[in-house]
C-alpha positions in Angstrom: -7.3 -22.2 -33.5 -8.6 -20.0 -30.7 -6.3 -17.3 -29.3 -5.5 -18.1 -25.6 -7.1 -15.9 -22.9 -3.6 -14.8 -21.8 -2.8 -13.6 -25.3 -6.1 -11.7 -25.5 -5.5 -10.1 -22.1 -2.0 -9.0 -23.2 -3.1 -7.8 -26.6 -5.9 -5.6 -25.2 -4.4 -4.4 -22.0 -6.9 -6.3 -19.8 -6.5 -6.0 -16.0 -8.6 -8.2 -13.9 -9.8 -11.7 -13.2 -11.5 -14.4 -15.3 -13.1 -17.4 -13.4 -15.1 -20.2 -15.0 -16.4 -23.1 -12.9 -18.8 -26.0 -13.2 -20.0 -27.0 -9.8 -16.8 -27.8 -7.8 -14.7 -28.0 -10.9 -12.6 -25.0 -11.9 -12.2 -24.6 -15.7 -10.5 -21.2 -15.9 -8.9 -19.2 -13.1 -6.6 -16.4 -14.3 -5.6 -13.0 -13.0 -4.0 -10.3 -15.2 -2.6 -6.8 -14.7 -2.2 -4.7 -11.5 -4.4 -4.0 -8.6 -2.3 -0.9 -8.0 0.1 0.2 -10.8 2.1 2.7 -8.7 3.1 0.2 -6.1 3.4 -2.7 -8.6 0.7 -4.8 -6.8 -0.5 -7.5 -9.2 -4.1 -8.8 -9.3 -4.8 -12.2 -8.0 -7.8 -14.4 -8.4 -9.2 -13.3 -5.0 -8.5 -9.6 -5.5 -11.6 -7.4 -4.7 -12.9 -5.2 -7.4 -15.8 -2.7 -7.7 -18.7 -4.3 -9.6 -20.8 -1.1 -10.3 -24.3 -2.2 -11.4 -23.7 -5.8 -10.4 -24.9 -4.4 -7.1 -28.5 -4.1 -8.4 -29.1 -7.9 -8.1 -28.1 -7.7 -4.4 -30.4 -4.7 -3.9 -33.2 -6.6 -5.5 -32.7 -9.6 -3.2 -32.8 -7.3 -0.1 -36.1 -5.8 -1.3 -37.6 -9.1 -2.3 -36.6 -10.6 1.0 -38.6 -7.8 2.8 -41.5 -8.6 0.5 -41.3 -12.3 1.3 -41.5 -11.4 5.0 -44.6 -9.3 4.5 -42.8 -6.0 5.3 -43.3 -4.7 1.8 -45.4 -5.7 -1.2 -44.4 -5.4 -4.9 -47.5 -3.1 -5.1 -46.3 -0.8 -2.3 -45.8 2.6 -3.8 -42.6 4.5 -3.3 -44.6 7.4 -1.9 -45.9 5.2 1.0 -42.4 4.8 2.2 -40.7 8.1 1.1 -43.3 10.4 2.4 -42.5 14.0 1.3 -39.0 13.1 0.0 -38.4 13.0 -3.8 -41.7 14.7 -4.6 -41.2 14.4 -8.4 -41.6 10.6 -8.3 -45.1 9.8 -9.5 -47.4 8.7 -6.7 -48.3 5.6 -8.7 -44.7 4.2 -8.9 -44.4 0.9 -7.1 -41.6 -1.3 -5.8 -42.2 -3.6 -8.8 -41.9 -0.7 -11.3 -38.5 0.2 -9.7 -37.3 -3.3 -9.7 -38.1 -3.8 -13.4 -36.8 -0.4 -14.8 -40.4 0.5 -15.7 -40.9 3.3 -13.1 -40.4 6.1 -15.6 -38.8 8.3 -12.9 -36.1 10.8 -13.8 -32.7 9.3 -13.4 -30.0 11.1 -11.5 -27.4 9.0 -13.3 -28.8 8.8 -16.8 -26.3 6.9 -18.9 -27.7 8.2 -22.1 -27.0 11.8 -21.0 -23.6 11.0 -19.6 -23.8 13.3 -16.6 -20.8 14.5 -14.7 -19.7 12.2 -11.8 -20.8 13.1 -8.3 -18.2 11.6 -6.0 -19.4 13.3 -2.8 -22.1 10.7 -2.2 -21.5 8.8 1.0 -24.6 8.8 3.2 -28.3 8.1 2.6 -29.0 11.9 3.1 -26.5 12.6 0.3 -28.3 10.2 -2.0 -31.7 11.7 -1.3 -30.4 15.1 -2.2 -28.7 13.8 -5.4 -31.9 12.0 -6.5 -34.1 15.0 -6.0 -35.1 17.4 -8.9 -35.5 15.0 -11.8 -39.0 15.1 -13.3 -40.9 11.9 -14.2 -40.0 10.9 -17.8 -42.9 8.5 -18.5 -46.0 7.0 -16.9 -45.2 4.1 -14.5 -45.3 0.7 -16.2 -45.4 2.0 -19.8 -41.8 1.4 -20.9 -38.6 -0.3 -20.0 -35.8 2.2 -19.5 -32.7 1.2 -17.6 -32.6 3.4 -14.5 -29.8 3.7 -12.0 -31.8 6.1 -9.8 -34.6 3.5 -9.4 -32.3 1.2 -7.5 -30.9 3.9 -5.4 -34.5 4.7 -4.4 -35.0 1.0 -3.7 -32.0 1.1 -1.3 -33.6 4.0 0.5 -37.0 2.2 0.7 -35.3 -1.0 2.1 -33.5 0.8 4.9 -36.6 2.8 5.9 -38.7 -0.3 6.0 -36.1 -2.4 7.9 -34.8 0.5 10.0 -31.3 -0.6 9.1 -28.5 1.0 7.0 -28.8 -0.3 3.5 -25.2 -1.5 3.4 -25.8 -3.6 6.6 -28.9 -5.1 5.0 -26.9 -6.3 2.0 -24.3 -7.8 4.3 -26.8 -9.5 6.6 -29.4 -10.6 4.0 -27.2 -11.5 1.0 -23.5 -11.8 1.7 -23.6 -13.7 4.9 -26.1 -16.4 3.8 -24.2 -16.8 0.6 -20.8 -17.0 2.3 -19.6 -13.9 0.3 -16.9 -12.9 2.8 -15.1 -10.6 0.5 -18.1 -8.6 -0.6 -18.8 -5.2 1.0 -19.4 -1.5 0.4 -15.9 0.1 0.7 -14.9 3.7 0.7 -13.4 4.5 -2.7 -10.9 6.9 -1.0 -9.8 4.3 1.7 -9.5 1.0 0.0 -8.1 -1.8 2.1 -5.5 -4.4 1.1 -6.2 -7.0 -1.6 -8.5 -4.5 -3.3 -8.0 -3.1 -6.9 -7.9 0.5 -7.6 -9.8 1.4 -10.8 -8.0 3.2 -13.6 -9.4 5.5 -16.3 -8.3 5.4 -19.9 -5.7 8.2 -19.3 -4.1 6.2 -16.5 -5.5 8.2 -13.6 -7.3 6.4 -10.8 -11.1 6.6 -10.6 -11.3 8.0 -7.1 -12.8 11.3 -8.3 -15.2 9.6 -10.7 -17.2 7.4 -8.3 -19.2 8.0 -5.2 -17.3 7.7 -1.9 -19.7 4.9 -0.9 -22.1 3.1 -3.2 -25.8 2.5 -2.5 -28.6 0.5 -4.1 -27.7 1.2 -7.7 -24.0 0.2 -7.5 -20.6 0.5 -5.9 -20.1 -2.7 -3.8 -16.8 -4.5 -4.1 -16.5 -8.2 -4.6 -14.4 -11.0 -6.0 -14.9 -13.6 -8.7 -14.8 -16.5 -6.1 -17.6 -14.8 -4.2 -19.8 -14.9 -7.3 -18.9 -18.6 -7.6 -20.6 -18.9 -4.2 -23.4 -16.4 -5.0 -25.3 -18.2 -7.8 -25.7 -21.6 -6.0 -26.8 -19.8 -2.8 -29.4 -17.8 -4.8 -30.8 -20.9 -6.5 -30.8 -23.0 -3.4 -33.1 -20.5 -1.7 -30.5 -19.5 1.0 -31.0 -15.7 0.3 -34.7 -15.5 -0.4 -37.3 -18.3 -0.5 -37.1 -20.5 -3.5 -40.6 -19.5 -4.8 -39.4 -15.9 -4.8 -36.2 -16.9 -6.7 -38.4 -18.4 -9.4 -40.4 -15.1 -9.6 -37.3 -13.0 -9.8 -35.8 -15.0 -12.6 -38.9 -14.8 -14.9 -39.0 -12.0 -17.5 -41.0 -9.1 -16.3 -39.9 -6.4 -18.7 -37.9 -7.0 -21.9 -35.1 -9.5 -20.9 -35.2 -8.4 -17.3 -36.6 -10.1 -14.2 -36.6 -8.6 -10.8 -33.0 -7.2 -10.6 -31.5 -9.8 -13.0 -30.8 -9.9 -16.7 -32.1 -13.0 -18.6 -30.1 -12.8 -21.8 -31.2 -16.2 -23.2 -33.3 -19.1 -21.9 -31.6 -21.0 -19.2 -29.0 -18.3 -18.3 -29.2 -15.6 -15.6 -26.8 -12.7 -15.6 -25.5 -9.6 -13.7 -23.1 -7.0 -15.1 -21.8 -3.5 -14.4 -19.6 -0.9 -15.9 -18.4 2.5 -14.6 -15.3 4.6 -14.7 -12.5 2.1 -14.3 -14.9 -0.8 -13.6 -16.0 -3.8 -15.7 -18.1 -6.7 -14.2 -19.8 -9.6 -15.9 -21.1 -12.8 -14.3 -23.4 -15.4 -15.9 -24.8 -18.6 -14.5 -26.4 -21.6 -16.2 -28.5 -23.5 -13.6 -28.9 -26.6 -15.7 -25.2 -27.3 -15.8 -23.9 -25.4 -12.7 -21.6 -23.4 -15.0 -20.6 -19.9 -13.8 -18.5 -17.5 -15.8 -17.2 -14.3 -14.2 -15.0 -11.4 -15.5 -14.1 -8.6 -13.1 -11.8 -5.8 -14.0 -10.3 -2.5 -12.8 -10.1 -0.9 -16.3 -12.2 -0.6 -19.5 -9.7 -2.2 -21.9 -9.9 -5.7 -23.2 -13.2 -6.8 -21.6 -14.9 -7.3 -25.0 -12.7 -10.0 -26.5 -12.5 -11.9 -23.2 -16.2 -11.6 -22.6 -17.0 -13.1 -26.0 -14.7 -16.0 -25.2 -16.4 -16.5 -21.8 -19.8 -16.4 -23.4 -18.8 -19.4 -25.5 -18.8 -21.5 -22.4 -22.5 -20.7 -22.0 -23.5 -21.4 -25.6 -21.8 -24.8 -26.1 -24.4 -27.6 -26.8 
């Protein structure tokens, strides 16, 4: 007999939300743990959490939306937009290379190297400075290498082309058409109500471990119910035209499309992990099934994620 989700959450110290839906039907909607331990504030299903690299899918949609409007092309080089900024990026690196983790650029946040956190990041100028000084690692288009910096660069490109702050572009071009009213870039040092504080393994908050404000590679806050809205909006063509949705959800490099993971045929996925952050959301278009886990700690995600994945592998 399978162990109930509540038991798994208790056994592994999980803090967060699990939401599984099929169309309008809710199959699982559970909240565990605390949004703020010190004040005893419990998580609820509509608590906002940081989603780390889950942001990358939203960044990709902003960029592809600009491509669909003819304001960018997948073949546009980063250099055409960045000018003299970030000179170590190879002149041949294109928007498509950045979207598919095949740019080969040096990564300011290389997960393999486990660099120290840089929480001082808040403005686009801050990010340009943080991204500078990392030599090209491989020729553009030659290999798939997951790259956080590539999506931060995409955020800079989008705001320069659109002449709008990147965070406004995400709100206007993704969140509003999808009805994601609880999704926004929030300051990690000034979180509003109904928002979870992230916790490190030793019990401290993650406020000194994350940027003050996220950018193209991560750091937006959202809710599990907002991702229930997101996937249908994406597939219905409400965020970018349907023909571009089809292009984004085809494998371009390894099991990666344009900003989205494609873990198995018929399933599209976003995830993210950071200090005090765990996020996982998968959608199966053929059945309308969406499974989302969102958490403000690192503990217990694994056993619950394996259980959630079973919803997507049932015949």
